[in-house]
C-alpha positions in Angstrom: -13.4 -17.1 -21.7 -9.8 -16.5 -20.3 -6.8 -17.1 -22.6 -4.4 -19.7 -21.7 -2.3 -18.1 -19.0 1.5 -18.2 -18.4 2.3 -17.6 -14.8 5.6 -16.0 -14.1 6.5 -16.8 -10.3 8.4 -13.7 -9.0 11.4 -14.6 -6.7 12.3 -11.1 -6.3 13.3 -10.2 -9.6 13.8 -6.9 -11.0 12.8 -8.1 -14.5 9.5 -9.8 -13.4 7.3 -7.4 -15.2 9.5 -7.5 -18.1 9.2 -11.2 -18.5 5.5 -10.8 -18.6 5.8 -8.3 -21.1 8.0 -10.5 -23.5 5.8 -13.3 -23.1 2.9 -11.0 -24.2 5.1 -10.0 -27.2 5.2 -13.6 -28.1 1.3 -13.1 -28.1 0.7 -15.4 -25.3 -1.0 -13.8 -22.3 0.7 -13.8 -18.9 0.5 -12.7 -15.3 2.6 -12.5 -12.7 2.1 -14.3 -9.1 4.5 -13.8 -6.0 7.2 -16.6 -5.4 5.8 -17.6 -1.9 2.3 -18.6 -3.8 1.3 -22.4 -2.4 1.5 -24.8 -5.3 -2.2 -25.7 -4.9 -3.0 -21.8 -5.8 -0.9 -21.8 -8.6 -2.3 -25.0 -9.9 -5.9 -24.0 -9.4 -5.3 -21.1 -11.7 -4.9 -23.6 -14.2 -1.9 -22.3 -16.1 -0.9 -23.3 -19.3 3.0 -22.9 -18.6 5.0 -21.4 -15.7 8.1 -19.3 -15.9 10.3 -19.1 -12.7 11.8 -15.5 -12.5 15.2 -14.5 -11.1 16.0 -13.2 -7.9 18.5 -11.9 -5.4 18.8 -14.9 -3.3 21.0 -18.0 -2.9 19.1 -21.0 -3.1 21.1 -22.5 -0.3 20.7 -19.8 2.1 18.6 -19.9 5.3 15.2 -18.2 4.2 15.7 -18.4 0.7 12.7 -18.9 -1.7 12.2 -22.7 -2.2 10.1 -24.2 -5.1 7.6 -27.1 -4.2 8.9 -30.4 -6.2 5.1 -31.0 -6.7 5.1 -28.0 -9.3 7.4 -30.2 -11.7 5.1 -33.5 -11.2 1.6 -31.5 -12.2 2.4 -31.8 -16.0 2.3 -28.2 -16.6 5.4 -26.9 -18.4 8.1 -25.0 -16.7 10.8 -22.8 -17.8 13.5 -21.7 -14.9 15.4 -18.4 -15.4 18.6 -17.9 -13.3 17.4 -18.1 -9.6 14.6 -20.0 -11.2 16.9 -22.1 -13.1 18.9 -22.8 -9.6 15.7 -23.2 -7.7 14.5 -25.9 -10.5 17.7 -27.8 -10.3 17.8 -27.9 -6.2 14.2 -29.0 -5.9 14.7 -31.8 -8.5 17.5 -33.5 -7.3 20.4 -31.3 -8.9 23.2 -29.5 -7.1 23.7 -25.7 -6.9 26.9 -24.4 -5.3 28.8 -21.2 -4.6 31.8 -22.4 -6.4 33.3 -19.2 -7.3 31.9 -18.8 -10.6 30.4 -15.4 -10.4 29.1 -14.2 -13.7 27.8 -10.5 -14.2 27.0 -8.7 -17.5 27.6 -9.8 -21.1 28.9 -13.6 -21.0 29.6 -15.8 -24.1 27.3 -18.9 -24.3 28.5 -22.1 -25.9 25.7 -24.0 -27.3 26.0 -28.0 -26.5 26.2 -30.4 -29.7 22.3 -31.4 -28.1 21.2 -28.0 -28.2 17.6 -28.9 -27.3 14.3 -26.9 -28.3 15.7 -23.8 -26.7 18.5 -23.2 -28.7 18.8 -25.5 -31.9 19.7 -23.6 -34.9 21.1 -20.7 -32.7 24.6 -19.4 -33.3 27.1 -22.2 -31.5 28.3 -19.1 -29.7 26.3 -16.1 -28.7 26.2 -13.4 -25.9 23.8 -13.5 -23.1 23.3 -11.4 -19.8 24.4 -13.2 -16.7 23.7 -12.1 -13.3 24.5 -14.8 -10.6 26.9 -15.7 -7.9 26.1 -19.4 -7.6 25.9 -22.1 -10.2 24.2 -25.4 -10.9 27.0 -27.6 -10.9 25.1 -31.1 -11.5 21.7 -31.3 -13.5 18.9 -33.3 -12.0 18.4 -36.6 -13.3 16.6 -37.2 -16.9 17.9 -33.2 -17.8 20.1 -32.8 -20.8 22.7 -30.0 -20.3 22.3 -28.0 -23.7 24.5 -24.9 -23.2 27.5 -23.8 -21.0 29.5 -20.6 -20.3 33.2 -20.2 -19.5 32.6 -20.3 -15.6 29.1 -22.2 -15.7 29.6 -25.8 -16.9 25.5 -25.8 -16.9 24.1 -22.9 -18.4 21.0 -24.5 -19.8 19.1 -27.6 -19.6 16.0 -29.5 -20.9 13.7 -32.7 -20.2 11.3 -32.7 -23.0 9.7 -35.4 -22.1 8.2 -33.9 -19.0 8.1 -30.3 -20.7 10.6 -28.8 -18.2 13.8 -26.2 -19.3 15.9 -23.7 -17.7 18.8 -21.2 -18.5 20.8 -19.4 -16.2 21.1 -16.1 -18.2 18.2 -13.6 -18.5 16.8 -14.2 -22.0 14.1 -11.1 -21.5 16.4 -8.5 -21.4 17.8 -6.5 -24.7 21.3 -7.7 -23.8 20.4 -11.2 -24.9 20.1 -10.9 -28.2 18.7 -14.2 -29.1 16.6 -14.3 -25.7 13.3 -13.7 -27.3 13.7 -16.5 -29.6 14.5 -18.8 -26.7 11.3 -17.6 -24.9 9.1 -18.2 -28.1 10.6 -21.8 -28.5 9.8 -22.7 -24.8 6.1 -21.0 -25.4 5.7 -22.9 -28.8 7.9 -25.9 -28.8 7.9 -27.1 -25.2 4.6 -25.6 -24.0 2.8 -25.9 -27.2 1.0 -22.8 -26.8 -0.3 -21.0 -29.7 0.3 -17.2 -30.3 -3.1 -16.2 -30.6 -3.5 -13.5 -27.9 -3.9 -10.3 -29.9 -4.8 -6.7 -29.9 -8.1 -8.1 -31.6 -8.5 -10.8 -29.3 -7.9 -8.3 -26.4 -10.6 -6.2 -27.7 -13.2 -8.8 -28.4 -12.4 -10.6 -24.7 -12.7 -7.3 -22.9 -15.9 -6.3 -24.6 -17.3 -9.6 -23.8 -16.2 -9.4 -20.0 -17.8 -5.8 -19.9 -21.2 -7.0 -21.2 -21.4 -10.0 -19.0 -20.2 -7.6 -15.9 -22.7 -4.7 -16.6 -25.7 -6.5 -18.1 -28.4 -4.1 -18.4 -26.8 -1.6 -16.4 -25.4 1.9 -16.7 -21.5 3.0 -16.0 -19.7 6.5 -15.5 -16.4 7.2 -16.5 -14.2 10.1 -15.4 -12.0 11.3 -18.4 -8.7 13.1 -17.9 -8.0 13.4 -21.5 -5.0 10.7 -20.8 -4.8 7.6 -22.9 -5.8 5.3 -19.8 -9.2 6.7 -19.0 -9.9 7.4 -22.7 -9.3 3.9 -23.9 -11.0 2.3 -20.9 -14.0 4.6 -21.7 -13.8 3.5 -25.5 -14.1 -0.1 -24.7 -17.0 0.2 -22.3 -18.9 2.2 -24.8 -18.3 -0.2 -27.4 -19.7 -2.9 -25.1 -22.8 -0.9 -23.7 -23.0 2.2 -25.9 -24.9 5.0 -24.6 -25.6 3.3 -21.1 -22.1 5.0 -20.6 -21.7 8.6 -19.5 -18.1 10.2 -19.7 -17.5 12.8 -16.9 -14.7 15.8 -17.7 -14.0 18.1 -15.4 -12.3 21.0 -16.8 -10.3 22.7 -13.8 -8.6 25.3 -15.8 -5.4 23.9 -15.1 -5.2 22.0 -18.7 -2.9 22.7 -21.7 -4.0 24.4 -24.5 -6.5 22.2 -26.8 -6.9 19.3 -24.2 -10.6 20.2 -23.5 -11.3 20.5 -27.4 -9.6 17.2 -27.9 -11.9 15.4 -25.4 -15.0 17.2 -26.4 -14.6 17.1 -30.2 -11.8 14.2 -31.1 -12.9 11.4 -28.6 -16.5 11.8 -28.8 -16.3 11.8 -32.7 -14.1 8.7 -32.3 -16.3 7.0 -30.1 -19.7 8.2 -30.0 -19.7 8.4 -26.3 -22.0 10.6 -24.0 -20.2 13.3 -22.5 -20.9 15.5 -19.4 -18.5 18.3 -19.1 -18.5 20.4 -15.9 -16.5 23.4 -15.7 -15.3 24.8 -12.1 -12.3 26.8 -13.2 -13.0 30.0 -11.3 -13.6 27.7 -8.1 -10.1 26.1 -8.5 -8.6 29.7 -9.0 -10.2 31.2 -6.2 -9.1 28.1 -3.9 -5.4 28.4 -5.1 -5.1 32.4 -4.7 -2.3 33.2 -2.5 -1.1 29.6 -2.4 2.6 29.0 -3.2 3.6 25.8 -1.3 3.5 22.9 -3.6 2.0 20.3 -1.6 -0.4 22.9 -0.3 -1.6 23.4 -4.1 -1.7 19.5 -4.9 -3.8 18.9 -1.8 -6.2 21.8 -3.0 -6.3 20.8 -6.5 -7.0 17.2 -5.6 -9.7 18.3 -3.1 -11.5 20.6 -5.4 -11.5 17.9 -8.1 -13.0 15.3 -6.2 -15.8 17.9 -5.1 -16.3 18.7 -8.8 -16.4 15.2 -9.9 -18.6 14.1 -7.0 -21.1 16.6 -7.8 -21.2 15.7 -11.6 -21.3 12.0 -10.8 -24.1 12.4 -8.4 -25.9 14.5 -10.9 -25.6 11.7 -13.6 -26.0 8.8 -11.2 -29.2 9.8 -9.6 -30.9 10.7 -12.9 -29.7 7.7 -14.8 -29.4 5.0 -12.0 -25.7 4.4 -12.6 -24.5 1.2 -10.7 -20.9 1.2 -12.2 -17.7 3.2 -11.9 -15.2 3.0 -15.1 -11.6 3.1 -14.2 -8.4 2.9 -16.1 -6.3 0.9 -13.7 -3.3 -0.7 -15.4 -1.6 -4.0 -14.9 1.4 -2.6 -13.1 -1.0 -0.7 -10.8 -2.8 -4.3 -10.0 0.9 -5.8 -9.2 2.4 -3.4 -7.0 -0.9 -2.9 -5.1 -1.1 -6.8 -4.6 -4.6 -6.7 -6.1 -7.6 -4.7 -6.0 -11.3 -4.5 -4.6 -14.6 -4.8 -6.7 -16.2 -1.9 -5.3 -15.4 1.7 -5.0 -17.0 4.2 -2.3 -16.8 7.9 -3.3 -17.6 9.7 -0.1 -19.5 13.0 -0.3 -17.2 15.9 0.9 -18.9 17.8 3.8 -18.9 21.0 1.7 -20.8 19.7 -1.1 -24.3 19.8 -0.9 -27.0 17.6 -1.9 -25.0 14.3 -2.2 -25.9 11.4 -0.5 -23.6 10.2 2.5 -22.0 7.5 0.2 -22.3 7.0 -3.6 -21.2 3.3 -4.2 -20.5 1.7 -7.6 -19.1 -1.9 -8.5 -15.7 -0.9 -10.4 -15.4 -1.7 -14.3 -11.6 -2.0 -15.1 -11.2 -3.0 -18.6 -7.5 -2.7 -18.7 -6.5 -4.0 -15.4 -4.7 -7.0 -17.4 -2.6 -4.6 -19.7 0.5 -2.7 -19.8 0.9 0.7 -20.9 2.1 -0.1 -24.6 -0.8 -2.6 -25.0 -3.4 0.2 -24.0 -1.9 2.3 -26.4 -2.3 -0.5 -29.2 -5.9 -1.0 -28.2 -6.4 2.8 -28.3 -5.2 2.7 -31.9 -7.1 -0.2 -32.9 -10.2 1.2 -31.4 -9.9 4.1 -33.7 -9.0 6.9 -31.0 -6.9 9.8 -32.2 -3.2 9.8 -32.2 -3.0 12.7 -30.2 -5.0 10.9 -27.4 -3.5 7.5 -27.9 0.1 9.0 -27.8 -0.4 11.5 -25.4 2.4 12.1 -23.0 1.9 11.7 -19.3 0.5 14.7 -17.6 0.3 15.2 -13.9 -3.3 15.0 -12.3 -2.7 18.6 -11.0 -2.0 19.8 -14.4 -0.3 23.2 -14.9 -0.7 24.3 -11.2 2.4 22.4 -10.3 4.3 23.7 -13.2 4.0 27.1 -12.1 6.5 28.0 -9.5 4.5 30.5 -7.2 0.9 31.5 -7.0 -1.3 30.1 -9.6 -3.3 32.8 -11.5 -5.4 33.1 -14.6 -2.9 35.4 -16.1 0.3 33.0 -15.4 -1.7 29.7 -16.5 -2.2 31.7 -19.8 1.5 32.5 -20.1 2.6 29.0 -19.3 -0.2 27.5 -21.6 1.3 29.4 -24.5 4.9 28.6 -24.0 3.9 24.7 -23.7 2.0 24.9 -26.7 4.7 26.0 -28.8 7.4 23.5 -27.0 4.8 20.6 -28.2 4.3 21.8 -31.4 8.0 22.4 -32.4 8.9 18.7 -30.5 5.9 17.3 -32.8 7.0 19.2 -35.9 10.7 17.6 -35.5 9.3 13.9 -34.9 10.4 13.8 -31.5 7.1 13.1 -29.8 8.0 9.1 -29.6 11.5 9.7 -28.7 10.9 11.4 -25.1 8.8 10.3 -22.3 7.5 13.8 -21.5 8.5 17.3 -21.8 7.3 19.6 -19.1 7.5 23.4 -19.5 7.9 25.0 -16.0 7.2 29.1 -15.2 9.5 30.5 -12.8 6.6 32.8 -11.7 8.3 34.4 -8.6 11.6 34.9 -10.5 12.2 37.8 -13.1 15.5 38.5 -15.0 16.8 41.4 -17.1 16.3 41.0 -20.7 16.7 42.9 -23.9 13.3 42.8 -26.3 12.9 45.5 -29.3 14.8 48.4 -28.2 13.9 48.2 -24.7 15.1 46.1 -21.6 12.7 43.8 -20.1 12.0 42.3 -16.6 10.2 39.1 -17.5 9.7 35.4 -16.2 12.1 32.3 -17.4 10.5 29.1 -18.4 12.4 25.7 -18.0 12.1 22.9 -20.7 12.4 19.5 -18.9 12.6 16.9 -21.7 13.0 13.6 -20.1 13.4 10.0 -21.3 12.1 7.2 -19.2 10.7 3.5 -19.3 8.8 3.6 -16.3 9.1 6.9 -14.7 10.9 5.5 -11.9 14.6 6.6 -13.2 15.0 9.0 -16.2 17.3 10.8 -17.7 17.0 14.2 -19.8 16.8 13.7 -23.4 19.6 15.3 -25.7 17.1 17.3 -28.0 18.9 18.7 -31.3 20.3 22.3 -30.7 18.1 23.4 -33.7 15.1 22.2 -32.2 16.0 24.0 -28.9 16.4 27.2 -30.6 13.4 27.2 -32.4 11.6 26.5 -29.1 13.4 29.1 -27.3 13.1 31.8 -30.2 9.4 31.4 -30.6 8.6 31.6 -26.9 10.4 34.5 -26.4 8.9 36.1 -29.4 5.3 34.9 -28.8 4.8 34.9 -25.3 4.9 38.4 -24.0 5.9 37.9 -20.1 8.7 35.5 -21.4 12.2 36.6 -22.0 14.5 33.8 -21.2 14.2 30.0 -21.9 16.5 27.5 -20.0 17.1 23.7 -19.9 16.9 21.2 -17.0 19.7 18.7 -17.5 19.2 16.6 -14.2 18.6 13.0 -14.3 16.0 11.1 -11.8 17.6 10.9 -9.3 18.5 13.4 -8.0 16.1 15.6 -9.7 12.3 14.7 -10.0 10.5 14.8 -13.2 8.3 17.7 -12.4 9.6 20.4 -10.4 7.0 20.7 -7.6 
């Protein structure tokens, strides 16, 4: 049974995903649909409520997204935000105009005497976040104006009888301190929705859906050691038990302890069946002499597919596996515009013994969740904290954190330096404050140093601590000097080939998070 759903109608807002997240934080399930989705398709999904997002357009401009008035006569509660507020006003007979009332950023909102459901009991004057060049200058008939700002006489309105409301500002952003209260009041008091979408209900509903989809079949899941694949596997294992086989490819480019974390901690926490393959020598042979970063990425990707195909075919043919588990998240679904239900893994021409095509039905237990929700589900399922809160790690692993040729010796050097950095960041309680901290070995660079009584000619390593919400943009994390000192001292003392530690203080953009 699908939970009651609030659909966020996206008119090109930079905050559409944030709106959906805020609704979920209010314990109501939400999804995003494009702003040009026909009304009949929206209503066919039987939404419990609709939220019309902001957007960059002007409602009166040629080609601007329009809202069909039918949306407001279908009996579904609707909340309009910013552009959605203006589009609602225009569609229902109100008036929107470019009357010189541009408001950007922090703005003082004044709540009317008739404060309505959304603003009743809030401070009479409080800050909100505005971003608009047009204004609603006349509310539609039947609506009560519930708030104004210095430059917008109609900054919020409601029609409680028809369960319709709107605000000119952005309640979803942190700069609107009462915004989450406003969203909760719409969901609870206007739309009448219960706050019952919890982590426990997510797990119960997902497990039931997996059992329904897989039936008596068998599934396979590729584990990377990361949180997404681990939580997906744990959910499927809870649903079908030992009819799931997890495949783990140790390509030799992992950080210290990651294989053991999967083989011991994950298996102990879930009871999942694990099939490990170890093609490390093959990866090193394929990477020998290669220094170009893009070539390295392609080689690692090619070899990983070969190794995974081989293991998958072996398991699939012996156990008649019909389902492939993937850790697809909701942002992936939104950005790709959807997803198919079948994946075909084609055999590589150099891999002997595989059928021409291996075809599985996809099982994507996380496709409705955001990353923070996945972590909460993992914790509820009992996965180790080291897996649940593992920092993002690139698929090519340490292979793209070595600037130069990848060799066994260089991997050992980087692995040791990386382990020290992670240990010290954890000891300082900084794991949750940084997005990730790549450690990069400049293998083709040497610098003079003094260690003991002699001169050395060793490699530098780079610390790249970054903070980010979504990895699209990032800033370097201001780590405490004493933590940096401990990391540097330990690396130069304990890692023989390294005699210099440097700090990357570049934001993204212009720099990327990874060096290669």
